[in-house]
A tleap script that builds the chain and sets N, CA, C and O, in Angstrom:
source leaprc.protein.ff14SB
mol = sequence {
  NMET PRO LEU ASP ALA ILE ASP GLN LYS LEU
  ILE ALA ALA LEU ARG ARG ASN GLY ARG ALA
  SER THR ALA GLN LEU ALA ARG LEU VAL GLY
  ARG SER ARG THR THR VAL GLN ALA ARG ILE
  GLU ARG LEU GLU ARG ASP GLY VAL ILE ILE
  GLY TYR ALA ALA ARG LEU ALA PRO GLU ARG
  GLU GLN GLY ALA VAL ARG ALA HIE VAL MET
  VAL LYS VAL GLU PRO LYS LYS GLU ALA ALA
  VAL GLY ALA ALA LEU ARG GLY MET ASP GLU
  VAL ARG VAL LEU HIE THR VAL ALA GLY VAL
  PHE ASP MET ILE VAL VAL ALA ALA ALA ASP
  THR VAL GLY GLN ILE GLU GLY VAL ILE ASP
  ARG ILE GLY ASN LEU GLU GLY VAL GLU ARG
  THR THR SER SER ILE ILE LEU SER THR LYS
  LEU ASP CARG
}
set mol.1.N position { 15.490 46.786 83.401 }
set mol.1.CA position { 14.958 45.469 83.200 }
set mol.1.C position { 16.111 44.488 82.998 }
set mol.1.O position { 16.909 44.672 82.078 }
set mol.2.N position { 16.219 43.465 83.821 }
set mol.2.CA position { 17.313 42.499 83.672 }
set mol.2.C position { 17.106 41.618 82.441 }
set mol.2.O position { 15.975 41.309 82.064 }
set mol.3.N position { 18.209 41.225 81.831 }
set mol.3.CA position { 18.159 40.342 80.670 }
set mol.3.C position { 18.312 38.902 81.138 }
set mol.3.O position { 19.197 38.591 81.935 }
set mol.4.N position { 17.453 38.035 80.645 }
set mol.4.CA position { 17.583 36.623 81.000 }
set mol.4.C position { 18.563 35.938 80.042 }
set mol.4.O position { 19.109 36.573 79.139 }
set mol.5.N position { 18.776 34.654 80.248 }
set mol.5.CA position { 19.751 33.905 79.447 }
set mol.5.C position { 19.373 33.887 77.969 }
set mol.5.O position { 20.255 33.929 77.112 }
set mol.6.N position { 18.093 33.825 77.658 }
set mol.6.CA position { 17.648 33.818 76.255 }
set mol.6.C position { 17.950 35.162 75.600 }
set mol.6.O position { 18.441 35.210 74.473 }
set mol.7.N position { 17.654 36.264 76.313 }
set mol.7.CA position { 17.978 37.592 75.781 }
set mol.7.C position { 19.475 37.709 75.507 }
set mol.7.O position { 19.884 38.224 74.466 }
set mol.8.N position { 20.285 37.230 76.444 }
set mol.8.CA position { 21.738 37.327 76.283 }
set mol.8.C position { 22.221 36.500 75.097 }
set mol.8.O position { 23.101 36.941 74.358 }
set mol.9.N position { 21.656 35.299 74.904 }
set mol.9.CA position { 22.012 34.480 73.744 }
set mol.9.C position { 21.606 35.171 72.450 }
set mol.9.O position { 22.349 35.164 71.468 }
set mol.10.N position { 20.437 35.760 72.462 }
set mol.10.CA position { 19.923 36.450 71.289 }
set mol.10.C position { 20.808 37.645 70.924 }
set mol.10.O position { 21.132 37.850 69.754 }
set mol.11.N position { 21.187 38.414 71.912 }
set mol.11.CA position { 22.056 39.569 71.680 }
set mol.11.C position { 23.417 39.113 71.157 }
set mol.11.O position { 23.962 39.719 70.235 }
set mol.12.N position { 23.967 38.051 71.740 }
set mol.12.CA position { 25.253 37.524 71.272 }
set mol.12.C position { 25.157 37.078 69.816 }
set mol.12.O position { 26.066 37.330 69.026 }
set mol.13.N position { 24.062 36.418 69.463 }
set mol.13.CA position { 23.874 35.966 68.081 }
set mol.13.C position { 23.760 37.157 67.134 }
set mol.13.O position { 24.314 37.124 66.036 }
set mol.14.N position { 23.054 38.201 67.540 }
set mol.14.CA position { 22.927 39.395 66.707 }
set mol.14.C position { 24.248 40.133 66.575 }
set mol.14.O position { 24.509 40.738 65.536 }
set mol.15.N position { 25.083 40.099 67.596 }
set mol.15.CA position { 26.414 40.712 67.489 }
set mol.15.C position { 27.256 39.991 66.444 }
set mol.15.O position { 28.005 40.614 65.692 }
set mol.16.N position { 27.121 38.663 66.410 }
set mol.16.CA position { 27.873 37.892 65.424 }
set mol.16.C position { 27.343 38.116 64.015 }
set mol.16.O position { 28.116 38.184 63.059 }
set mol.17.N position { 26.017 38.232 63.887 }
set mol.17.CA position { 25.409 38.398 62.575 }
set mol.17.C position { 24.100 39.160 62.732 }
set mol.17.O position { 23.057 38.558 62.988 }
set mol.18.N position { 24.148 40.457 62.582 }
set mol.18.CA position { 22.966 41.300 62.729 }
set mol.18.C position { 21.936 41.093 61.637 }
set mol.18.O position { 20.817 41.596 61.743 }
set mol.19.N position { 22.293 40.356 60.581 }
set mol.19.CA position { 21.357 40.087 59.487 }
set mol.19.C position { 20.766 38.682 59.565 }
set mol.19.O position { 20.080 38.248 58.640 }
set mol.20.N position { 21.024 37.972 60.654 }
set mol.20.CA position { 20.476 36.618 60.790 }
set mol.20.C position { 18.957 36.677 60.741 }
set mol.20.O position { 18.338 37.598 61.274 }
set mol.21.N position { 18.370 35.684 60.096 }
set mol.21.CA position { 16.904 35.638 60.013 }
set mol.21.C position { 16.318 35.257 61.369 }
set mol.21.O position { 17.003 34.712 62.234 }
set mol.22.N position { 15.053 35.555 61.527 }
set mol.22.CA position { 14.364 35.176 62.758 }
set mol.22.C position { 14.398 33.661 62.942 }
set mol.22.O position { 14.542 33.173 64.063 }
set mol.23.N position { 14.268 32.918 61.847 }
set mol.23.CA position { 14.316 31.454 61.927 }
set mol.23.C position { 15.688 30.982 62.415 }
set mol.23.O position { 15.772 30.086 63.255 }
set mol.24.N position { 16.764 31.580 61.891 }
set mol.24.CA position { 18.118 31.213 62.342 }
set mol.24.C position { 18.291 31.530 63.825 }
set mol.24.O position { 18.813 30.715 64.584 }
set mol.25.N position { 17.854 32.704 64.226 }
set mol.25.CA position { 17.975 33.105 65.629 }
set mol.25.C position { 17.157 32.187 66.528 }
set mol.25.O position { 17.599 31.829 67.620 }
set mol.26.N position { 15.970 31.806 66.076 }
set mol.26.CA position { 15.120 30.909 66.859 }
set mol.26.C position { 15.813 29.573 67.092 }
set mol.26.O position { 15.765 29.032 68.197 }
set mol.27.N position { 16.457 29.039 66.057 }
set mol.27.CA position { 17.197 27.777 66.222 }
set mol.27.C position { 18.353 27.943 67.204 }
set mol.27.O position { 18.607 27.063 68.027 }
set mol.28.N position { 19.054 29.079 67.112 }
set mol.28.CA position { 20.209 29.303 67.987 }
set mol.28.C position { 19.821 29.401 69.461 }
set mol.28.O position { 20.554 28.932 70.331 }
set mol.29.N position { 18.673 30.009 69.737 }
set mol.29.CA position { 18.275 30.217 71.136 }
set mol.29.C position { 17.247 29.205 71.622 }
set mol.29.O position { 16.862 29.223 72.791 }
set mol.30.N position { 16.801 28.326 70.735 }
set mol.30.CA position { 15.863 27.280 71.140 }
set mol.30.C position { 14.465 27.771 71.454 }
set mol.30.O position { 13.823 27.259 72.371 }
set mol.31.N position { 13.978 28.757 70.707 }
set mol.31.CA position { 12.635 29.301 70.896 }
set mol.31.C position { 11.957 29.431 69.534 }
set mol.31.O position { 12.608 29.290 68.499 }
set mol.32.N position { 10.672 29.693 69.531 }
set mol.32.CA position { 9.939 29.855 68.278 }
set mol.32.C position { 10.293 31.193 67.616 }
set mol.32.O position { 10.792 32.115 68.261 }
set mol.33.N position { 10.020 31.265 66.312 }
set mol.33.CA position { 10.263 32.516 65.584 }
set mol.33.C position { 9.432 33.654 66.165 }
set mol.33.O position { 9.918 34.779 66.285 }
set mol.34.N position { 8.192 33.372 66.524 }
set mol.34.CA position { 7.313 34.393 67.094 }
set mol.34.C position { 7.881 34.929 68.407 }
set mol.34.O position { 7.880 36.135 68.652 }
set mol.35.N position { 8.360 34.024 69.236 }
set mol.35.CA position { 8.944 34.426 70.518 }
set mol.35.C position { 10.192 35.267 70.300 }
set mol.35.O position { 10.381 36.292 70.954 }
set mol.36.N position { 11.040 34.830 69.378 }
set mol.36.CA position { 12.277 35.574 69.088 }
set mol.36.C position { 11.949 36.964 68.552 }
set mol.36.O position { 12.552 37.946 68.985 }
set mol.37.N position { 11.008 37.063 67.621 }
set mol.37.CA position { 10.620 38.366 67.077 }
set mol.37.C position { 10.077 39.275 68.173 }
set mol.37.O position { 10.398 40.464 68.209 }
set mol.38.N position { 9.258 38.726 69.066 }
set mol.38.CA position { 8.715 39.526 70.162 }
set mol.38.C position { 9.826 40.002 71.094 }
set mol.38.O position { 9.802 41.140 71.564 }
set mol.39.N position { 10.799 39.133 71.360 }
set mol.39.CA position { 11.922 39.530 72.227 }
set mol.39.C position { 12.756 40.636 71.569 }
set mol.39.O position { 13.145 41.598 72.231 }
set mol.40.N position { 13.025 40.498 70.278 }
set mol.40.CA position { 13.794 41.530 69.581 }
set mol.40.C position { 13.054 42.862 69.632 }
set mol.40.O position { 13.659 43.898 69.908 }
set mol.41.N position { 11.765 42.843 69.372 }
set mol.41.CA position { 10.969 44.073 69.424 }
set mol.41.C position { 11.003 44.692 70.817 }
set mol.41.O position { 11.112 45.910 70.957 }
set mol.42.N position { 10.908 43.841 71.857 }
set mol.42.CA position { 10.972 44.351 73.240 }
set mol.42.C position { 12.346 44.955 73.519 }
set mol.42.O position { 12.437 46.035 74.102 }
set mol.43.N position { 13.415 44.269 73.109 }
set mol.43.CA position { 14.774 44.772 73.336 }
set mol.43.C position { 14.989 46.102 72.616 }
set mol.43.O position { 15.667 46.988 73.136 }
set mol.44.N position { 14.419 46.241 71.431 }
set mol.44.CA position { 14.513 47.512 70.711 }
set mol.44.C position { 13.682 48.585 71.413 }
set mol.44.O position { 14.162 49.699 71.620 }
set mol.45.N position { 12.467 48.267 71.774 }
set mol.45.CA position { 11.564 49.223 72.439 }
set mol.45.C position { 12.145 49.707 73.764 }
set mol.45.O position { 12.020 50.881 74.111 }
set mol.46.N position { 12.790 48.784 74.512 }
set mol.46.CA position { 13.356 49.135 75.813 }
set mol.46.C position { 14.718 49.810 75.710 }
set mol.46.O position { 15.312 50.165 76.727 }
set mol.47.N position { 15.218 49.989 74.483 }
set mol.47.CA position { 16.492 50.675 74.303 }
set mol.47.C position { 17.714 49.815 74.554 }
set mol.47.O position { 18.826 50.335 74.650 }
set mol.48.N position { 17.530 48.504 74.663 }
set mol.48.CA position { 18.674 47.608 74.823 }
set mol.48.C position { 19.406 47.497 73.490 }
set mol.48.O position { 20.626 47.644 73.425 }
set mol.49.N position { 18.652 47.236 72.435 }
set mol.49.CA position { 19.198 47.252 71.076 }
set mol.49.C position { 18.825 48.601 70.488 }
set mol.49.O position { 17.645 48.926 70.357 }
set mol.50.N position { 19.839 49.390 70.132 }
set mol.50.CA position { 19.566 50.744 69.646 }
set mol.50.C position { 19.791 50.896 68.154 }
set mol.50.O position { 19.532 51.961 67.595 }
set mol.51.N position { 20.273 49.838 67.497 }
set mol.51.CA position { 20.461 49.940 66.058 }
set mol.51.C position { 21.287 48.789 65.526 }
set mol.51.O position { 21.788 47.946 66.271 }
set mol.52.N position { 21.408 48.786 64.223 }
set mol.52.CA position { 22.168 47.767 63.511 }
set mol.52.C position { 23.083 48.501 62.544 }
set mol.52.O position { 22.724 49.560 62.029 }
set mol.53.N position { 24.259 47.945 62.294 }
set mol.53.CA position { 25.203 48.627 61.413 }
set mol.53.C position { 25.985 47.623 60.591 }
set mol.53.O position { 26.145 46.465 60.977 }
set mol.54.N position { 26.466 48.090 59.453 }
set mol.54.CA position { 27.337 47.266 58.622 }
set mol.54.C position { 28.748 47.327 59.189 }
set mol.54.O position { 29.253 48.401 59.515 }
set mol.55.N position { 29.375 46.165 59.304 }
set mol.55.CA position { 30.775 46.100 59.740 }
set mol.55.C position { 31.591 45.642 58.541 }
set mol.55.O position { 31.335 44.579 57.976 }
set mol.56.N position { 32.558 46.435 58.163 }
set mol.56.CA position { 33.346 46.154 56.980 }
set mol.56.C position { 34.584 45.336 57.322 }
set mol.56.O position { 35.108 45.410 58.434 }
set mol.57.N position { 35.035 44.563 56.358 }
set mol.57.CA position { 36.299 43.843 56.515 }
set mol.57.C position { 37.417 44.869 56.665 }
set mol.57.O position { 37.367 45.928 56.039 }
set mol.58.N position { 38.426 44.572 57.485 }
set mol.58.CA position { 39.491 45.556 57.714 }
set mol.58.C position { 40.111 46.095 56.431 }
set mol.58.O position { 40.437 47.280 56.358 }
set mol.59.N position { 40.281 45.244 55.414 }
set mol.59.CA position { 40.896 45.725 54.173 }
set mol.59.C position { 39.956 46.616 53.361 }
set mol.59.O position { 40.402 47.319 52.453 }
set mol.60.N position { 38.666 46.594 53.676 }
set mol.60.CA position { 37.682 47.430 52.982 }
set mol.60.C position { 37.255 48.640 53.807 }
set mol.60.O position { 36.582 49.539 53.303 }
set mol.61.N position { 37.639 48.655 55.036 }
set mol.61.CA position { 37.159 49.704 55.939 }
set mol.61.C position { 37.713 51.061 55.543 }
set mol.61.O position { 38.917 51.242 55.363 }
set mol.62.N position { 36.787 52.013 55.415 }
set mol.62.CA position { 37.198 53.398 55.195 }
set mol.62.C position { 37.928 53.847 56.451 }
set mol.62.O position { 37.443 53.630 57.562 }
set mol.63.N position { 39.063 54.456 56.289 }
set mol.63.CA position { 39.844 54.843 57.459 }
set mol.63.C position { 40.636 53.673 57.969 }
set mol.63.O position { 40.496 53.286 59.129 }
set mol.64.N position { 41.469 53.098 57.124 }
set mol.64.CA position { 42.202 51.888 57.468 }
set mol.64.C position { 43.258 52.114 58.542 }
set mol.64.O position { 43.681 51.153 59.186 }
set mol.65.N position { 43.695 53.340 58.755 }
set mol.65.CA position { 44.676 53.634 59.791 }
set mol.65.C position { 43.914 54.151 61.005 }
set mol.65.O position { 43.264 55.195 60.953 }
set mol.66.N position { 44.009 53.393 62.104 }
set mol.66.CA position { 43.266 53.757 63.307 }
set mol.66.C position { 44.231 53.951 64.467 }
set mol.66.O position { 45.337 53.411 64.476 }
set mol.67.N position { 43.791 54.730 65.441 }
set mol.67.CA position { 44.618 54.995 66.615 }
set mol.67.C position { 43.737 55.114 67.855 }
set mol.67.O position { 42.598 55.578 67.802 }
set mol.68.N position { 44.309 54.676 68.968 }
set mol.68.CA position { 43.726 54.971 70.275 }
set mol.68.C position { 44.439 56.217 70.782 }
set mol.68.O position { 45.669 56.272 70.798 }
set mol.69.N position { 43.674 57.201 71.189 }
set mol.69.CA position { 44.242 58.443 71.702 }
set mol.69.C position { 43.702 58.634 73.113 }
set mol.69.O position { 42.509 58.866 73.311 }
set mol.70.N position { 44.594 58.534 74.082 }
set mol.70.CA position { 44.212 58.777 75.466 }
set mol.70.C position { 44.345 60.276 75.726 }
set mol.70.O position { 45.358 60.886 75.387 }
set mol.71.N position { 43.310 60.863 76.330 }
set mol.71.CA position { 43.234 62.314 76.456 }
set mol.71.C position { 43.078 62.701 77.927 }
set mol.71.O position { 42.184 62.212 78.618 }
set mol.72.N position { 43.953 63.578 78.388 }
set mol.72.CA position { 43.846 64.187 79.720 }
set mol.72.C position { 43.236 65.561 79.538 }
set mol.72.O position { 43.758 66.388 78.791 }
set mol.73.N position { 42.110 65.804 80.234 }
set mol.73.CA position { 41.342 67.037 80.056 }
set mol.73.C position { 41.488 67.926 81.289 }
set mol.73.O position { 41.526 67.441 82.419 }
set mol.74.N position { 41.570 69.239 81.050 }
set mol.74.CA position { 41.596 70.197 82.157 }
set mol.74.C position { 40.309 70.080 82.967 }
set mol.74.O position { 39.261 69.747 82.414 }
set mol.75.N position { 40.375 70.348 84.268 }
set mol.75.CA position { 39.168 70.292 85.087 }
set mol.75.C position { 38.048 71.164 84.511 }
set mol.75.O position { 38.292 72.281 84.055 }
set mol.76.N position { 36.846 70.653 84.538 }
set mol.76.CA position { 35.621 71.340 84.104 }
set mol.76.C position { 35.578 71.631 82.600 }
set mol.76.O position { 34.774 72.452 82.159 }
set mol.77.N position { 36.419 70.979 81.819 }
set mol.77.CA position { 36.417 71.203 80.366 }
set mol.77.C position { 35.944 69.963 79.600 }
set mol.77.O position { 35.962 69.956 78.369 }
set mol.78.N position { 35.517 68.907 80.324 }
set mol.78.CA position { 35.170 67.650 79.680 }
set mol.78.C position { 34.024 67.813 78.676 }
set mol.78.O position { 34.075 67.236 77.590 }
set mol.79.N position { 33.012 68.574 79.018 }
set mol.79.CA position { 31.868 68.734 78.111 }
set mol.79.C position { 32.290 69.410 76.812 }
set mol.79.O position { 31.892 68.973 75.732 }
set mol.80.N position { 33.088 70.463 76.902 }
set mol.80.CA position { 33.522 71.183 75.699 }
set mol.80.C position { 34.442 70.325 74.839 }
set mol.80.O position { 34.326 70.317 73.613 }
set mol.81.N position { 35.348 69.610 75.477 }
set mol.81.CA position { 36.257 68.734 74.729 }
set mol.81.C position { 35.454 67.612 74.078 }
set mol.81.O position { 35.681 67.288 72.913 }
set mol.82.N position { 34.525 67.019 74.812 }
set mol.82.CA position { 33.688 65.964 74.259 }
set mol.82.C position { 32.892 66.440 73.056 }
set mol.82.O position { 32.784 65.722 72.062 }
set mol.83.N position { 32.336 67.637 73.131 }
set mol.83.CA position { 31.569 68.186 72.006 }
set mol.83.C position { 32.465 68.392 70.796 }
set mol.83.O position { 32.070 68.090 69.670 }
set mol.84.N position { 33.665 68.903 71.019 }
set mol.84.CA position { 34.599 69.114 69.906 }
set mol.84.C position { 34.998 67.782 69.272 }
set mol.84.O position { 35.098 67.682 68.049 }
set mol.85.N position { 35.225 66.761 70.098 }
set mol.85.CA position { 35.599 65.447 69.569 }
set mol.85.C position { 34.453 64.820 68.784 }
set mol.85.O position { 34.680 64.218 67.735 }
set mol.86.N position { 33.224 64.953 69.282 }
set mol.86.CA position { 32.068 64.407 68.565 }
set mol.86.C position { 31.883 65.089 67.209 }
set mol.86.O position { 31.298 64.504 66.297 }
set mol.87.N position { 32.368 66.300 67.075 }
set mol.87.CA position { 32.277 67.030 65.815 }
set mol.87.C position { 33.339 66.659 64.794 }
set mol.87.O position { 33.290 67.122 63.655 }
set mol.88.N position { 34.288 65.839 65.180 }
set mol.88.CA position { 35.358 65.424 64.262 }
set mol.88.C position { 34.950 64.125 63.567 }
set mol.88.O position { 34.721 63.114 64.230 }
set mol.89.N position { 34.858 64.146 62.248 }
set mol.89.CA position { 34.433 62.966 61.491 }
set mol.89.C position { 35.346 61.767 61.710 }
set mol.89.O position { 34.886 60.628 61.632 }
set mol.90.N position { 36.605 61.989 61.976 }
set mol.90.CA position { 37.558 60.891 62.143 }
set mol.90.C position { 37.402 60.166 63.469 }
set mol.90.O position { 37.916 59.058 63.625 }
set mol.91.N position { 36.710 60.762 64.420 }
set mol.91.CA position { 36.494 60.127 65.723 }
set mol.91.C position { 35.389 59.087 65.565 }
set mol.91.O position { 34.245 59.420 65.255 }
set mol.92.N position { 35.752 57.817 65.784 }
set mol.92.CA position { 34.794 56.717 65.625 }
set mol.92.C position { 34.158 56.313 66.951 }
set mol.92.O position { 32.986 55.939 66.996 }
set mol.93.N position { 34.947 56.393 68.044 }
set mol.93.CA position { 34.473 55.999 69.370 }
set mol.93.C position { 35.038 56.991 70.373 }
set mol.93.O position { 36.183 57.426 70.251 }
set mol.94.N position { 34.229 57.347 71.367 }
set mol.94.CA position { 34.678 58.236 72.437 }
set mol.94.C position { 34.226 57.643 73.761 }
set mol.94.O position { 33.031 57.480 74.008 }
set mol.95.N position { 35.202 57.321 74.615 }
set mol.95.CA position { 34.914 56.798 75.948 }
set mol.95.C position { 35.361 57.823 76.983 }
set mol.95.O position { 36.390 58.474 76.803 }
set mol.96.N position { 34.601 57.974 78.062 }
set mol.96.CA position { 35.130 58.645 79.244 }
set mol.96.C position { 35.560 57.532 80.189 }
set mol.96.O position { 34.890 56.507 80.307 }
set mol.97.N position { 36.683 57.747 80.859 }
set mol.97.CA position { 37.264 56.701 81.692 }
set mol.97.C position { 37.780 57.286 83.000 }
set mol.97.O position { 37.999 58.491 83.124 }
set mol.98.N position { 37.968 56.402 83.968 }
set mol.98.CA position { 38.589 56.782 85.239 }
set mol.98.C position { 40.050 56.381 85.172 }
set mol.98.O position { 40.396 55.377 84.549 }
set mol.99.N position { 40.897 57.153 85.804 }
set mol.99.CA position { 42.314 56.823 85.814 }
set mol.99.C position { 43.146 58.038 85.465 }
set mol.99.O position { 42.718 59.174 85.665 }
set mol.100.N position { 44.331 57.796 84.946 }
set mol.100.CA position { 45.267 58.868 84.595 }
set mol.100.C position { 44.692 59.749 83.488 }
set mol.100.O position { 44.861 60.968 83.511 }
set mol.101.N position { 44.015 59.134 82.524 }
set mol.101.CA position { 43.392 59.878 81.435 }
set mol.101.C position { 41.890 59.973 81.670 }
set mol.101.O position { 41.313 59.197 82.431 }
set mol.102.N position { 41.272 60.939 81.003 }
set mol.102.CA position { 39.842 61.182 81.168 }
set mol.102.C position { 39.009 60.613 80.030 }
set mol.102.O position { 37.834 60.292 80.209 }
set mol.103.N position { 39.628 60.488 78.853 }
set mol.103.CA position { 38.917 60.006 77.670 }
set mol.103.C position { 39.822 59.100 76.852 }
set mol.103.O position { 41.045 59.241 76.862 }
set mol.104.N position { 39.201 58.177 76.152 }
set mol.104.CA position { 39.902 57.393 75.138 }
set mol.104.C position { 39.133 57.571 73.842 }
set mol.104.O position { 37.927 57.335 73.779 }
set mol.105.N position { 39.847 57.990 72.819 }
set mol.105.CA position { 39.280 58.217 71.498 }
set mol.105.C position { 39.802 57.128 70.573 }
set mol.105.O position { 40.991 56.809 70.600 }
set mol.106.N position { 38.929 56.557 69.760 }
set mol.106.CA position { 39.366 55.722 68.648 }
set mol.106.C position { 39.124 56.560 67.403 }
set mol.106.O position { 37.986 56.897 67.075 }
set mol.107.N position { 40.220 56.892 66.710 }
set mol.107.CA position { 40.145 57.729 65.519 }
set mol.107.C position { 40.592 56.919 64.312 }
set mol.107.O position { 41.371 55.974 64.441 }
set mol.108.N position { 40.090 57.298 63.129 }
set mol.108.CA position { 40.446 56.601 61.899 }
set mol.108.C position { 40.640 57.601 60.773 }
set mol.108.O position { 39.955 58.621 60.696 }
set mol.109.N position { 41.594 57.282 59.895 }
set mol.109.CA position { 41.865 58.109 58.719 }
set mol.109.C position { 42.434 57.211 57.626 }
set mol.109.O position { 42.760 56.049 57.870 }
set mol.110.N position { 42.547 57.754 56.433 }
set mol.110.CA position { 42.996 56.950 55.295 }
set mol.110.C position { 44.498 56.685 55.285 }
set mol.110.O position { 44.942 55.659 54.770 }
set mol.111.N position { 45.275 57.593 55.845 }
set mol.111.CA position { 46.730 57.442 55.789 }
set mol.111.C position { 47.353 57.747 57.145 }
set mol.111.O position { 46.712 58.326 58.021 }
set mol.112.N position { 48.604 57.350 57.302 }
set mol.112.CA position { 49.334 57.647 58.540 }
set mol.112.C position { 49.456 59.154 58.719 }
set mol.112.O position { 49.291 59.665 59.827 }
set mol.113.N position { 49.744 59.871 57.630 }
set mol.113.CA position { 49.846 61.328 57.720 }
set mol.113.C position { 48.554 61.969 58.177 }
set mol.113.O position { 48.571 62.915 58.964 }
set mol.114.N position { 47.426 61.458 57.686 }
set mol.114.CA position { 46.138 62.001 58.105 }
set mol.114.C position { 45.844 61.689 59.565 }
set mol.114.O position { 45.325 62.542 60.285 }
set mol.115.N position { 46.169 60.479 60.014 }
set mol.115.CA position { 45.905 60.147 61.424 }
set mol.115.C position { 46.811 60.992 62.325 }
set mol.115.O position { 46.414 61.367 63.428 }
set mol.116.N position { 48.021 61.289 61.857 }
set mol.116.CA position { 48.910 62.171 62.619 }
set mol.116.C position { 48.279 63.555 62.768 }
set mol.116.O position { 48.357 64.167 63.833 }
set mol.117.N position { 47.655 64.042 61.697 }
set mol.117.CA position { 46.966 65.328 61.763 }
set mol.117.C position { 45.792 65.306 62.719 }
set mol.117.O position { 45.561 66.276 63.441 }
set mol.118.N position { 45.047 64.213 62.733 }
set mol.118.CA position { 43.910 64.073 63.649 }
set mol.118.C position { 44.401 64.104 65.097 }
set mol.118.O position { 43.830 64.789 65.945 }
set mol.119.N position { 45.471 63.350 65.361 }
set mol.119.CA position { 46.028 63.319 66.719 }
set mol.119.C position { 46.486 64.712 67.133 }
set mol.119.O position { 46.275 65.121 68.275 }
set mol.120.N position { 47.109 65.439 66.215 }
set mol.120.CA position { 47.536 66.820 66.510 }
set mol.120.C position { 46.330 67.715 66.788 }
set mol.120.O position { 46.359 68.525 67.715 }
set mol.121.N position { 45.264 67.572 65.987 }
set mol.121.CA position { 44.057 68.383 66.209 }
set mol.121.C position { 43.445 68.099 67.570 }
set mol.121.O position { 42.992 69.015 68.258 }
set mol.122.N position { 43.432 66.826 67.959 }
set mol.122.CA position { 42.897 66.476 69.283 }
set mol.122.C position { 43.743 67.128 70.368 }
set mol.122.O position { 43.208 67.714 71.309 }
set mol.123.N position { 45.058 67.027 70.240 }
set mol.123.CA position { 45.955 67.612 71.237 }
set mol.123.C position { 45.867 69.120 71.336 }
set mol.123.O position { 46.156 69.696 72.384 }
set mol.124.N position { 45.466 69.766 70.242 }
set mol.124.CA position { 45.372 71.226 70.219 }
set mol.124.C position { 44.010 71.762 70.631 }
set mol.124.O position { 43.817 72.977 70.677 }
set mol.125.N position { 43.058 70.875 70.934 }
set mol.125.CA position { 41.753 71.355 71.377 }
set mol.125.C position { 41.881 72.109 72.695 }
set mol.125.O position { 42.654 71.727 73.574 }
set mol.126.N position { 41.112 73.182 72.815 }
set mol.126.CA position { 41.105 73.924 74.077 }
set mol.126.C position { 40.559 73.025 75.179 }
set mol.126.O position { 39.479 72.450 75.038 }
set mol.127.N position { 41.297 72.905 76.264 }
set mol.127.CA position { 40.898 72.065 77.383 }
set mol.127.C position { 41.635 70.744 77.453 }
set mol.127.O position { 41.542 70.036 78.455 }
set mol.128.N position { 42.367 70.402 76.401 }
set mol.128.CA position { 43.155 69.168 76.418 }
set mol.128.C position { 44.531 69.478 77.000 }
set mol.128.O position { 45.262 70.317 76.472 }
set mol.129.N position { 44.878 68.795 78.093 }
set mol.129.CA position { 46.187 68.985 78.717 }
set mol.129.C position { 47.279 68.210 77.990 }
set mol.129.O position { 48.361 68.734 77.724 }
set mol.130.N position { 46.971 66.928 77.666 }
set mol.130.CA position { 47.965 66.107 76.969 }
set mol.130.C position { 47.282 64.887 76.370 }
set mol.130.O position { 46.170 64.525 76.753 }
set mol.131.N position { 47.969 64.263 75.425 }
set mol.131.CA position { 47.477 63.032 74.812 }
set mol.131.C position { 48.611 62.024 74.736 }
set mol.131.O position { 49.789 62.381 74.729 }
set mol.132.N position { 48.230 60.770 74.679 }
set mol.132.CA position { 49.152 59.672 74.396 }
set mol.132.C position { 48.448 58.796 73.374 }
set mol.132.O position { 47.291 58.419 73.558 }
set mol.133.N position { 49.151 58.476 72.296 }
set mol.133.CA position { 48.508 57.771 71.192 }
set mol.133.C position { 49.193 56.458 70.878 }
set mol.133.O position { 50.396 56.297 71.084 }
set mol.134.N position { 48.401 55.521 70.376 }
set mol.134.CA position { 48.911 54.245 69.880 }
set mol.134.C position { 48.206 53.938 68.571 }
set mol.134.O position { 46.977 53.933 68.506 }
set mol.135.N position { 48.980 53.685 67.536 }
set mol.135.CA position { 48.421 53.284 66.251 }
set mol.135.C position { 48.013 51.813 66.367 }
set mol.135.O position { 48.770 51.000 66.897 }
set mol.136.N position { 46.840 51.474 65.881 }
set mol.136.CA position { 46.350 50.093 65.923 }
set mol.136.C position { 46.933 49.349 64.730 }
set mol.136.O position { 46.721 49.746 63.584 }
set mol.137.N position { 47.659 48.281 64.990 }
set mol.137.CA position { 48.258 47.487 63.916 }
set mol.137.C position { 47.289 46.476 63.358 }
set mol.137.O position { 47.183 46.322 62.141 }
set mol.138.N position { 46.574 45.779 64.237 }
set mol.138.CA position { 45.589 44.804 63.785 }
set mol.138.C position { 44.571 44.592 64.892 }
set mol.138.O position { 44.818 44.907 66.056 }
set mol.139.N position { 43.433 44.057 64.510 }
set mol.139.CA position { 42.379 43.736 65.467 }
set mol.139.C position { 42.195 42.234 65.469 }
set mol.139.O position { 41.905 41.641 64.430 }
set mol.140.N position { 42.360 41.617 66.617 }
set mol.140.CA position { 42.253 40.165 66.745 }
set mol.140.C position { 40.839 39.711 67.064 }
set mol.140.O position { 40.471 38.577 66.755 }
set mol.141.N position { 40.031 40.586 67.683 }
set mol.141.CA position { 38.640 40.271 68.005 }
set mol.141.C position { 37.858 41.559 68.081 }
set mol.141.O position { 38.286 42.516 68.727 }
set mol.142.N position { 36.705 41.589 67.420 }
set mol.142.CA position { 35.819 42.759 67.472 }
set mol.142.C position { 34.394 42.261 67.426 }
set mol.142.O position { 33.906 41.890 66.358 }
set mol.143.N position { 33.720 42.245 68.550 }
set mol.143.CA position { 32.335 41.786 68.622 }
set mol.143.C position { 31.430 42.957 68.597 }
set mol.143.O position { 30.211 42.795 68.649 }
savepdb mol mol.pdb
quit
């Protein structure tokens, strides 16, 4: 189902503030509260919006040390490596990608030493050929 301009505005507003009231959202998108509520319910029912989450300030975020870990996987081992990565609590995001690497992991831990251990654990998974990691220094935009 294609999203119209109102749906896109509504989703953008919810990304900025997932706790915005229906009245606030209605003003932002120029529709009635009833219409906005019905659209949100439809977007949830259709699986466009799958949930809401608390986003913490960087200084309050558990796992303040984060890293991007690019992972090259042996042929036919992607499912097993993906399952192992999903089982690691420190893995916050897992992307499969096209290119030199097969996956990009965003991992988080409390200290540099802990993130180093996470990166080592990822590299030692059966089916992982190699990894390249970058520690995230700061985030300039996160929608």
